[in-house]
SELUMTOR-612754 format. One record per residue: residue number from 1; residue in one letter; x negated, y negated, z of N, C-alpha, C in turn. Coordinates in steps of 0.02 Angstrom, whole numbers, padded with zeros to 5 digits. Layout:
residues N
@pos=NUM	code=a	n_x=X	n_y=Y	n_z=Z	ca_x=X	ca_y=Y	ca_z=Z	c_x=X	c_y=Y	c_z=Z
...
//
This chain:
residues 110
@pos=1	code=m	n_x=-06299	n_y=-03133	n_z=00822	ca_x=-06248	ca_y=-03138	ca_z=00870	c_x=-06198	c_y=-03199	c_z=00858
@pos=2	code=p	n_x=-06147	n_y=-03186	n_z=00875	ca_x=-06092	ca_y=-03248	ca_z=00859	c_x=-06100	c_y=-03300	c_z=00906
@pos=3	code=d	n_x=-06076	n_y=-03357	n_z=00883	ca_x=-06086	ca_y=-03419	ca_z=00931	c_x=-06010	c_y=-03426	c_z=00959
@pos=4	code=f	n_x=-06010	n_y=-03415	n_z=01019	ca_x=-05947	ca_y=-03422	ca_z=01055	c_x=-05934	c_y=-03491	c_z=01077
@pos=5	code=n	n_x=-05973	n_y=-03536	n_z=01070	ca_x=-05962	ca_y=-03610	ca_z=01088	c_x=-05918	c_y=-03640	c_z=01036
@pos=6	code=k	n_x=-05908	n_y=-03612	n_z=00979	ca_x=-05860	ca_y=-03636	ca_z=00930	c_x=-05791	c_y=-03600	c_z=00945
@pos=7	code=l	n_x=-05755	n_y=-03636	n_z=00934	ca_x=-05679	ca_y=-03604	ca_z=00935	c_x=-05666	c_y=-03581	c_z=00872
@pos=8	code=a	n_x=-05634	n_y=-03511	n_z=00876	ca_x=-05614	ca_y=-03481	ca_z=00818	c_x=-05550	c_y=-03511	c_z=00785
@pos=9	code=f	n_x=-05509	n_y=-03539	n_z=00835	ca_x=-05443	ca_y=-03565	ca_z=00817	c_x=-05433	c_y=-03631	c_z=00863
@pos=10	code=k	n_x=-05389	n_y=-03667	n_z=00829	ca_x=-05374	ca_y=-03728	ca_z=00872	c_x=-05299	c_y=-03717	c_z=00899
@pos=11	code=p	n_x=-05288	n_y=-03730	n_z=00965	ca_x=-05222	ca_y=-03723	ca_z=00986	c_x=-05167	c_y=-03769	c_z=00960
@pos=12	code=i	n_x=-05113	n_y=-03755	n_z=00953	ca_x=-05064	ca_y=-03800	ca_z=00920	c_x=-05021	c_y=-03823	c_z=00971
@pos=13	code=k	n_x=-05004	n_y=-03892	n_z=00969	ca_x=-04958	ca_y=-03916	ca_z=01022	c_x=-04888	c_y=-03906	c_z=01005
@pos=14	code=d	n_x=-04858	n_y=-03889	n_z=01056	ca_x=-04791	ca_y=-03861	ca_z=01048	c_x=-04742	c_y=-03915	c_z=01084
@pos=15	code=s	n_x=-04686	n_y=-03925	n_z=01051	ca_x=-04639	ca_y=-03979	ca_z=01064	c_x=-04594	c_y=-03943	c_z=01123
@pos=16	code=k	n_x=-04589	n_y=-03882	n_z=01132	ca_x=-04553	ca_y=-03860	ca_z=01193	c_x=-04574	c_y=-03867	c_z=01255
@pos=17	code=e	n_x=-04524	n_y=-03880	n_z=01304	ca_x=-04537	ca_y=-03895	ca_z=01372	c_x=-04557	c_y=-03832	c_z=01412
@pos=18	code=l	n_x=-04594	n_y=-03837	n_z=01461	ca_x=-04613	ca_y=-03778	ca_z=01500	c_x=-04550	c_y=-03757	c_z=01544
@pos=19	code=t	n_x=-04548	n_y=-03694	n_z=01552	ca_x=-04494	ca_y=-03670	ca_z=01596	c_x=-04513	c_y=-03678	c_z=01672
@pos=20	code=i	n_x=-04467	n_y=-03705	n_z=01709	ca_x=-04480	ca_y=-03712	ca_z=01775	c_x=-04440	c_y=-03656	c_z=01814
@pos=21	code=p	n_x=-04470	n_y=-03613	n_z=01847	ca_x=-04436	ca_y=-03558	ca_z=01888	c_x=-04387	c_y=-03587	c_z=01944
@pos=22	code=e	n_x=-04326	n_y=-03560	n_z=01946	ca_x=-04282	ca_y=-03577	ca_z=01994	c_x=-04298	c_y=-03528	c_z=02061
@pos=23	code=e	n_x=-04269	n_y=-03556	n_z=02119	ca_x=-04282	ca_y=-03522	ca_z=02175	c_x=-04232	c_y=-03458	c_z=02176
@pos=24	code=f	n_x=-04264	n_y=-03400	n_z=02204	ca_x=-04226	ca_y=-03345	ca_z=02201	c_x=-04198	c_y=-03331	c_z=02278
@pos=25	code=e	n_x=-04128	n_y=-03324	n_z=02284	ca_x=-04095	ca_y=-03310	ca_z=02354	c_x=-04058	c_y=-03258	c_z=02350
@pos=26	code=l	n_x=-04070	n_y=-03208	n_z=02394	ca_x=-04030	ca_y=-03147	ca_z=02401	c_x=-03966	c_y=-03165	c_z=02435
@pos=27	code=a	n_x=-03912	n_y=-03127	n_z=02412	ca_x=-03846	ca_y=-03137	ca_z=02433	c_x=-03839	c_y=-03109	c_z=02505
@pos=28	code=s	n_x=-03888	n_y=-03065	n_z=02521	ca_x=-03886	ca_y=-03039	ca_z=02592	c_x=-03913	c_y=-03095	c_z=02641
@pos=29	code=l	n_x=-03954	n_y=-03142	n_z=02621	ca_x=-03971	ca_y=-03201	ca_z=02659	c_x=-03910	c_y=-03245	c_z=02673
@pos=30	code=k	n_x=-03872	n_y=-03260	n_z=02622	ca_x=-03816	ca_y=-03304	ca_z=02633	c_x=-03767	c_y=-03267	c_z=02691
@pos=31	code=r	n_x=-03755	n_y=-03197	n_z=02670	ca_x=-03711	ca_y=-03166	ca_z=02720	c_x=-03730	c_y=-03178	c_z=02792
@pos=32	code=h	n_x=-03795	n_y=-03166	n_z=02797	ca_x=-03834	ca_y=-03162	ca_z=02866	c_x=-03821	c_y=-03231	c_z=02898
@pos=33	code=a	n_x=-03827	n_y=-03287	n_z=02859	ca_x=-03813	ca_y=-03355	ca_z=02882	c_x=-03745	c_y=-03363	c_z=02903
@pos=34	code=m	n_x=-03696	n_y=-03342	n_z=02858	ca_x=-03627	ca_y=-03344	ca_z=02877	c_x=-03611	c_y=-03307	c_z=02939
@pos=35	code=a	n_x=-03636	n_y=-03242	n_z=02947	ca_x=-03627	ca_y=-03204	ca_z=03012	c_x=-03658	c_y=-03228	c_z=03072
@pos=36	code=r	n_x=-03709	n_y=-03266	n_z=03058	ca_x=-03746	ca_y=-03292	ca_z=03118	c_x=-03703	c_y=-03359	c_z=03141
@pos=37	code=q	n_x=-03671	n_y=-03392	n_z=03096	ca_x=-03637	ca_y=-03452	ca_z=03105	c_x=-03567	c_y=-03427	c_z=03150
@pos=38	code=l	n_x=-03538	n_y=-03375	n_z=03123	ca_x=-03478	ca_y=-03348	ca_z=03152	c_x=-03493	c_y=-03328	c_z=03216
@pos=39	code=l	n_x=-03546	n_y=-03281	n_z=03224	ca_x=-03565	ca_y=-03262	ca_z=03292	c_x=-03581	c_y=-03328	c_z=03337
@pos=40	code=y	n_x=-03610	n_y=-03381	n_z=03318	ca_x=-03621	ca_y=-03440	ca_z=03363	c_x=-03551	c_y=-03468	c_z=03383
@pos=41	code=e	n_x=-03511	n_y=-03470	n_z=03336	ca_x=-03444	ca_y=-03500	ca_z=03352	c_x=-03403	c_y=-03459	c_z=03399
@pos=42	code=k	n_x=-03409	n_y=-03395	n_z=03390	ca_x=-03375	ca_y=-03343	ca_z=03442	c_x=-03397	c_y=-03350	c_z=03507
@pos=43	code=v	n_x=-03461	n_y=-03351	n_z=03516	ca_x=-03492	ca_y=-03350	ca_z=03575	c_x=-03479	c_y=-03416	c_z=03619
@pos=44	code=s	n_x=-03481	n_y=-03480	n_z=03577	ca_x=-03467	ca_y=-03544	ca_z=03602	c_x=-03400	c_y=-03541	c_z=03625
@pos=45	code=k	n_x=-03344	n_y=-03518	n_z=03590	ca_x=-03272	ca_y=-03516	ca_z=03601	c_x=-03263	c_y=-03471	c_z=03672
@pos=46	code=e	n_x=-03301	n_y=-03416	n_z=03678	ca_x=-03296	ca_y=-03377	ca_z=03737	c_x=-03318	c_y=-03405	c_z=03800
@pos=47	code=t	n_x=-03374	n_y=-03443	n_z=03788	ca_x=-03399	ca_y=-03483	ca_z=03836	c_x=-03362	c_y=-03541	c_z=03867
@pos=48	code=e	n_x=-03340	n_y=-03573	n_z=03817	ca_x=-03282	ca_y=-03623	ca_z=03836	c_x=-03220	c_y=-03597	c_z=03867
@pos=49	code=d	n_x=-03198	n_y=-03544	n_z=03846	ca_x=-03138	ca_y=-03508	ca_z=03885	c_x=-03154	c_y=-03484	c_z=03952
@pos=50	code=e	n_x=-03220	n_y=-03463	n_z=03956	ca_x=-03236	ca_y=-03445	ca_z=04030	c_x=-03243	c_y=-03507	c_z=04074
@pos=51	code=q	n_x=-03267	n_y=-03561	n_z=04049	ca_x=-03277	ca_y=-03617	ca_z=04091	c_x=-03206	c_y=-03645	c_z=04108
@pos=52	code=k	n_x=-03149	n_y=-03640	n_z=04063	ca_x=-03087	ca_y=-03654	ca_z=04080	c_x=-03059	c_y=-03614	c_z=04133
@pos=53	code=l	n_x=-03064	n_y=-03554	n_z=04134	ca_x=-03050	ca_y=-03505	ca_z=04181	c_x=-03080	c_y=-03512	c_z=04247
@pos=54	code=r	n_x=-03148	n_y=-03537	n_z=04254	ca_x=-03178	ca_y=-03546	ca_z=04306	c_x=-03158	c_y=-03613	c_z=04347
@pos=55	code=y	n_x=-03136	n_y=-03664	n_z=04305	ca_x=-03118	ca_y=-03729	ca_z=04322	c_x=-03053	c_y=-03721	c_z=04360
@pos=56	code=f	n_x=-03039	n_y=-03731	n_z=04414	ca_x=-02977	ca_y=-03728	ca_z=04460	c_x=-02973	c_y=-03793	c_z=04499
@pos=57	code=k	n_x=-02917	n_y=-03820	n_z=04476	ca_x=-02902	ca_y=-03881	ca_z=04523	c_x=-02828	c_y=-03861	c_z=04556
@pos=58	code=s	n_x=-02831	n_y=-03863	n_z=04617	ca_x=-02765	ca_y=-03847	ca_z=04651	c_x=-02717	c_y=-03904	c_z=04655
@pos=59	code=k	n_x=-02662	n_y=-03887	n_z=04655	ca_x=-02608	ca_y=-03945	ca_z=04666	c_x=-02597	c_y=-03976	c_z=04733
@pos=60	code=a	n_x=-02582	n_y=-04028	n_z=04732	ca_x=-02572	ca_y=-04064	ca_z=04798	c_x=-02517	c_y=-04040	c_z=04839
@pos=61	code=v	n_x=-02535	n_y=-04036	n_z=04908	ca_x=-02484	ca_y=-04004	ca_z=04956	c_x=-02419	c_y=-04047	c_z=04950
@pos=62	code=p	n_x=-02363	n_y=-04007	n_z=04942	ca_x=-02296	ca_y=-04039	ca_z=04934	c_x=-02279	c_y=-04076	c_z=04991
@pos=63	code=d	n_x=-02244	n_y=-04134	n_z=04989	ca_x=-02223	ca_y=-04178	ca_z=05052	c_x=-02159	c_y=-04142	c_z=05073
@pos=64	code=y	n_x=-02153	n_y=-04099	n_z=05118	ca_x=-02100	ca_y=-04068	ca_z=05142	c_x=-02045	c_y=-04111	c_z=05175
@pos=65	code=e	n_x=-02061	n_y=-04163	n_z=05202	ca_x=-02013	ca_y=-04211	ca_z=05233	c_x=-01970	c_y=-04243	c_z=05183
@pos=66	code=s	n_x=-01998	n_y=-04256	n_z=05124	ca_x=-01954	ca_y=-04293	ca_z=05072	c_x=-01914	c_y=-04230	c_z=05041
@pos=67	code=l	n_x=-01932	n_y=-04170	n_z=05047	ca_x=-01895	ca_y=-04117	ca_z=05015	c_x=-01830	c_y=-04087	c_z=05048
@pos=68	code=l	n_x=-01822	n_y=-04119	n_z=05118	ca_x=-01768	ca_y=-04100	ca_z=05161	c_x=-01699	c_y=-04121	c_z=05130
@pos=69	code=p	n_x=-01653	n_y=-04071	n_z=05126	ca_x=-01596	ca_y=-04093	ca_z=05096	c_x=-01556	c_y=-04143	c_z=05141
@pos=70	code=c	n_x=-01522	n_y=-04186	n_z=05103	ca_x=-01488	ca_y=-04240	ca_z=05141	c_x=-01406	c_y=-04213	c_z=05142
@pos=71	code=i	n_x=-01380	n_y=-04197	n_z=05203	ca_x=-01319	ca_y=-04170	ca_z=05220	c_x=-01271	c_y=-04222	c_z=05221
@pos=72	code=m	n_x=-01218	n_y=-04229	n_z=05177	ca_x=-01167	ca_y=-04277	ca_z=05173	c_x=-01105	c_y=-04253	c_z=05210
@pos=73	code=p	n_x=-01075	n_y=-04290	n_z=05248	ca_x=-01010	ca_y=-04281	ca_z=05277	c_x=-00955	c_y=-04262	c_z=05231
@pos=74	code=s	n_x=-00916	n_y=-04204	n_z=05246	ca_x=-00861	ca_y=-04183	ca_z=05207	c_x=-00801	c_y=-04214	c_z=05217
@pos=75	code=d	n_x=-00761	n_y=-04222	n_z=05165	ca_x=-00689	ca_y=-04250	ca_z=05172	c_x=-00640	c_y=-04201	c_z=05179
@pos=76	code=k	n_x=-00658	n_y=-04135	n_z=05166	ca_x=-00612	ca_y=-04084	ca_z=05168	c_x=-00595	c_y=-04055	c_z=05244
@pos=77	code=p	n_x=-00540	n_y=-04041	n_z=05256	ca_x=-00527	ca_y=-04017	ca_z=05318	c_x=-00555	c_y=-03949	c_z=05332
@pos=78	code=l	n_x=-00567	n_y=-03933	n_z=05394	ca_x=-00597	ca_y=-03868	ca_z=05410	c_x=-00538	c_y=-03816	c_z=05407
@pos=79	code=t	n_x=-00560	n_y=-03755	n_z=05392	ca_x=-00507	ca_y=-03695	ca_z=05384	c_x=-00487	c_y=-03675	c_z=05455
@pos=80	code=v	n_x=-00426	n_y=-03656	n_z=05451	ca_x=-00396	ca_y=-03619	ca_z=05523	c_x=-00409	c_y=-03548	c_z=05517
@pos=81	code=p	n_x=-00437	n_y=-03531	n_z=05577	ca_x=-00452	ca_y=-03447	ca_z=05576	c_x=-00387	c_y=-03416	c_z=05597
@pos=82	code=v	n_x=-00376	n_y=-03354	n_z=05559	ca_x=-00323	ca_y=-03318	ca_z=05565	c_x=-00351	c_y=-03249	c_z=05580
@pos=83	code=k	n_x=-00305	n_y=-03214	n_z=05621	ca_x=-00327	ca_y=-03142	ca_z=05641	c_x=-00316	c_y=-03099	c_z=05583
@pos=84	code=p	n_x=-00366	n_y=-03050	n_z=05570	ca_x=-00354	ca_y=-03009	ca_z=05517	c_x=-00299	c_y=-02953	c_z=05517
@pos=85	code=v	n_x=-00269	n_y=-02937	n_z=05466	ca_x=-00221	ca_y=-02888	ca_z=05473	c_x=-00247	c_y=-02823	c_z=05439
@pos=86	code=f	n_x=-00251	n_y=-02766	n_z=05476	ca_x=-00275	ca_y=-02708	ca_z=05455	c_x=-00215	c_y=-02664	c_z=05438
@pos=87	code=a	n_x=-00220	n_y=-02616	n_z=05392	ca_x=-00173	ca_y=-02566	ca_z=05369	c_x=-00160	c_y=-02514	c_z=05434
@pos=88	code=s	n_x=-00211	n_y=-02505	n_z=05473	ca_x=-00195	ca_y=-02460	ca_z=05531	c_x=-00152	c_y=-02487	c_z=05585
@pos=89	code=d	n_x=-00146	n_y=-02554	n_z=05585	ca_x=-00110	ca_y=-02593	ca_z=05631	c_x=-00029	c_y=-02577	c_z=05616
@pos=90	code=s	n_x=-00010	n_y=-02560	n_z=05557	ca_x=00058	ca_y=-02552	ca_z=05542	c_x=00074	c_y=-02476	c_z=05556
@pos=91	code=l	n_x=00026	n_y=-02434	n_z=05578	ca_x=00051	ca_y=-02359	ca_z=05596	c_x=00086	c_y=-02361	c_z=05658
@pos=92	code=p	n_x=00126	n_y=-02308	n_z=05675	ca_x=00162	ca_y=-02298	ca_z=05732	c_x=00101	c_y=-02291	c_z=05801
@pos=93	code=k	n_x=00121	n_y=-02312	n_z=05859	ca_x=00081	ca_y=-02313	ca_z=05912	c_x=00087	c_y=-02248	c_z=05954
@pos=94	code=k	n_x=00133	n_y=-02208	n_z=05941	ca_x=00147	ca_y=-02150	ca_z=05989	c_x=00099	c_y=-02092	c_z=05962
@pos=95	code=p	n_x=00072	n_y=-02052	n_z=06019	ca_x=00027	ca_y=-02001	ca_z=06002	c_x=00051	c_y=-01946	c_z=05956
@pos=96	code=m	n_x=00018	n_y=-01909	n_z=05922	ca_x=00041	ca_y=-01850	ca_z=05886	c_x=00030	c_y=-01792	c_z=05914
@pos=97	code=k	n_x=00072	n_y=-01737	n_z=05929	ca_x=00059	ca_y=-01678	ca_z=05952	c_x=00036	c_y=-01626	c_z=05900
@pos=98	code=l	n_x=-00016	n_y=-01588	n_z=05913	ca_x=-00034	ca_y=-01541	ca_z=05861	c_x=-00013	c_y=-01481	c_z=05870
@pos=99	code=p	n_x=00010	n_y=-01441	n_z=05821	ca_x=00036	ca_y=-01370	ca_z=05828	c_x=-00016	c_y=-01324	c_z=05855
@pos=100	code=p	n_x=-00001	n_y=-01274	n_z=05904	ca_x=-00052	ca_y=-01224	ca_z=05928	c_x=-00082	c_y=-01181	c_z=05877
@pos=101	code=p	n_x=-00144	n_y=-01173	n_z=05886	ca_x=-00189	ca_y=-01141	ca_z=05832	c_x=-00154	c_y=-01073	c_z=05815
@pos=102	code=a	n_x=-00168	n_y=-01050	n_z=05750	ca_x=-00133	ca_y=-00984	ca_z=05736	c_x=-00185	c_y=-00926	c_z=05755
@pos=103	code=f	n_x=-00232	n_y=-00934	n_z=05770	ca_x=-00284	ca_y=-00881	ca_z=05799	c_x=-00316	c_y=-00904	c_z=05854
@pos=104	code=g	n_x=-00355	n_y=-00856	n_z=05888	ca_x=-00398	ca_y=-00875	ca_z=05946	c_x=-00359	c_y=-00856	c_z=06009
@pos=105	code=p	n_x=-00398	n_y=-00862	n_z=06062	ca_x=-00368	ca_y=-00844	ca_z=06132	c_x=-00313	c_y=-00886	c_z=06147
@pos=106	code=k	n_x=-00263	n_y=-00849	n_z=06180	ca_x=-00196	ca_y=-00881	ca_z=06199	c_x=-00202	c_y=-00934	c_z=06256
@pos=107	code=d	n_x=-00260	n_y=-00937	n_z=06296	ca_x=-00263	ca_y=-00980	ca_z=06352	c_x=-00301	c_y=-01041	c_z=06325
@pos=108	code=f	n_x=-00316	n_y=-01048	n_z=06258	ca_x=-00354	ca_y=-01103	ca_z=06240	c_x=-00300	c_y=-01171	c_z=06243
@pos=109	code=v	n_x=-00336	n_y=-01219	n_z=06261	ca_x=-00292	ca_y=-01281	ca_z=06273	c_x=-00334	c_y=-01340	c_z=06240
@pos=110	code=f	n_x=-00288	n_y=-01377	n_z=06209	ca_x=-00319	ca_y=-01439	ca_z=06177	c_x=-00330	c_y=-01494	c_z=06221
//
């Protein structure tokens, strides 16, 4: 039977460096992180907008006494009222007689 304690060959020392594996990252994980960040920003902006809408500060009641107009006396003379002139005033004042109707009962009187 062979002697297995003896080495059949001697390992050779190599000058090459061992390769170190790099971390593997899926592109979908990056997209998920970006989408999650965008969703967080969107929700925080909506929350901030809702808080601005809820916050209401009323304006102070205006001081109406200071808003009263100051009426200054006028130097212009007042206008003189004049009776209006209508076109019907220039018409003659005598009553007009209507001609008798062309048809109808003879004893009909206006």
